[in-house]
C-alpha positions in Angstrom: 26.2 -19.7 25.6 23.3 -18.8 23.3 19.8 -18.1 24.4 17.4 -20.9 23.5 14.9 -20.1 20.8 11.4 -19.6 21.9 8.9 -22.4 21.3 6.4 -21.2 18.7 3.0 -22.9 18.2 -0.1 -22.2 16.2 -3.5 -23.7 17.0 -7.1 -23.2 15.9 -9.1 -21.0 18.2 -11.9 -22.5 20.3 -15.0 -20.9 21.7 -13.1 -20.7 25.1 -10.6 -18.3 23.3 -13.3 -15.6 22.7 -12.1 -13.3 25.5 -8.5 -13.7 24.3 -9.5 -13.0 20.7 -11.4 -9.8 21.7 -8.4 -8.7 23.8 -6.1 -9.2 20.8 -8.5 -7.4 18.5 -8.4 -4.5 21.0 -4.6 -4.4 21.0 -4.6 -4.5 17.2 -7.1 -1.6 17.1 -4.8 0.4 19.4 -1.8 -0.2 17.2 -3.8 0.8 14.1 -5.1 3.9 15.8 -8.6 2.6 15.5 -9.6 1.8 19.1 -12.9 3.5 18.8 -13.9 1.3 15.9 -13.3 -2.0 17.8 -16.8 -2.5 19.2 -17.2 -6.3 18.8 -18.4 -8.0 22.0 -17.7 -11.5 23.2 -21.3 -12.4 22.2 -20.7 -11.1 18.7 -17.5 -13.1 18.4 -19.1 -16.3 19.8 -22.0 -16.0 17.3 -20.0 -15.1 14.3 -16.9 -17.3 14.8 -18.4 -20.4 16.6 -22.1 -20.3 15.7 -23.9 -22.6 13.3 -22.5 -20.9 10.2 -19.1 -19.4 11.1 -18.2 -16.3 9.2 -14.4 -16.6 9.8 -11.8 -18.7 11.5 -9.0 -17.8 13.9 -5.6 -19.1 14.5 -3.9 -18.4 17.9 -0.1 -18.0 17.9 1.7 -18.8 21.1 5.3 -18.2 22.3 6.5 -20.5 25.0 2.9 -21.5 25.6 1.6 -18.0 26.1 -0.8 -16.4 23.6 1.1 -13.8 21.6 -0.9 -13.2 18.4 -3.7 -14.2 16.1 -4.8 -14.4 12.5 -8.5 -14.1 11.5 -9.4 -15.3 8.0 -12.2 -16.3 5.8 -12.8 -17.5 2.3 -13.6 -15.3 -0.7 -14.0 -16.3 -4.4 -12.2 -15.4 -7.6 -14.5 -15.4 -10.6 -11.4 -15.3 -12.9 -9.8 -18.3 -11.3 -13.1 -20.2 -10.5 -11.7 -21.0 -7.1 -12.1 -19.7 -3.6 -9.3 -17.7 -2.0 -8.2 -17.2 1.5 -8.5 -13.7 2.8 -6.6 -12.6 5.9 -8.7 -10.0 7.7 -6.3 -9.4 10.6 -2.9 -10.5 11.7 -1.4 -9.3 15.0 1.6 -10.2 17.1 2.0 -8.6 20.5 4.9 -6.2 20.6 6.8 -8.2 23.2 6.7 -11.3 20.9 7.7 -9.5 17.7 11.0 -10.7 16.2 10.5 -14.3 17.4 9.2 -15.5 14.1 5.5 -15.9 15.2 4.2 -13.7 12.3 5.9 -15.8 9.7 4.7 -19.0 11.4 1.1 -17.6 11.3 1.4 -16.7 7.7 2.9 -20.1 6.8 0.0 -21.8 8.6 -2.4 -19.8 6.6 -0.6 -20.6 3.4 -0.8 -24.3 4.2 -4.5 -24.0 4.8 -4.9 -22.2 1.4 -3.0 -24.9 -0.3 -4.8 -27.7 1.5 -8.2 -26.2 0.6 -7.2 -25.6 -3.1 -7.4 -21.9 -2.8 -6.3 -19.9 -5.9 -4.8 -17.1 -3.9 -4.1 -15.8 -0.4 -4.5 -12.1 0.0 -5.0 -9.3 2.6 -4.8 -5.5 3.0 -2.3 -3.5 4.9 -2.4 0.2 6.0 -0.2 2.2 3.8 1.7 3.8 6.7 2.6 0.4 8.3 6.1 0.1 6.9 7.2 -2.7 9.2 4.3 -4.9 8.1 4.8 -4.0 4.4 8.5 -4.9 4.7 7.6 -8.2 6.3 5.1 -9.1 3.6 7.6 -8.3 0.9 10.2 -10.5 2.6 7.9 -13.5 2.5 7.2 -13.0 -1.2 3.9 -10.9 -1.2 3.3 -8.5 -4.1 1.5 -5.2 -3.6 -1.6 -4.7 -5.7 -1.0 -0.9 -6.1 -3.4 -0.5 -8.9 -6.3 -1.6 -6.7 -8.0 0.5 -4.0 -10.3 -0.8 -1.3 -13.9 0.6 -1.4 -16.2 0.4 1.5 -19.9 1.1 2.3 -20.8 1.2 6.0 -23.2 2.8 8.4 -25.7 5.3 6.9 -24.4 4.9 3.4 -24.8 1.1 3.5 -28.4 1.4 4.8 -29.3 4.1 2.3 -28.1 1.9 -0.6 -29.8 -1.2 0.8 -33.1 0.7 1.0 -32.8 2.0 -2.6 -35.6 0.7 -4.9 -33.8 -1.3 -7.5 -36.7 -1.4 -9.9 
């Protein structure tokens, strides 16, 4: 007798999910060895995800009715394509739920959103040491953009440049 397949479901997050989203972000930060960097509060998430001008959207993935992962995404824009794109900021599936197919279901839901919204592309970044994630992305058809590197300004450097007189 075979074990029944788990019931997988994807739903848009609501404001009531903010504590869950923050908890999942914390678990992701632990996995990525960046726990100290995860400083978002419930108030931050409420304001930025569910305020008058939401900066991003979240999908919650469930296995057998229990929250087991999330995807946080937003739109960017391609000047070359003249279309917006869908950018996946974070994808996380709790370790106990890995292998059930939830990650692929979340990615498929995001791909459907990108197609429905006429996005020219769907892209994301992945840590170079995260071989399981890279392997998963290759299996679903993603192509690495090895000639590109991410650049970032934050903290003091961001404020220093912002205060620079452009004249």
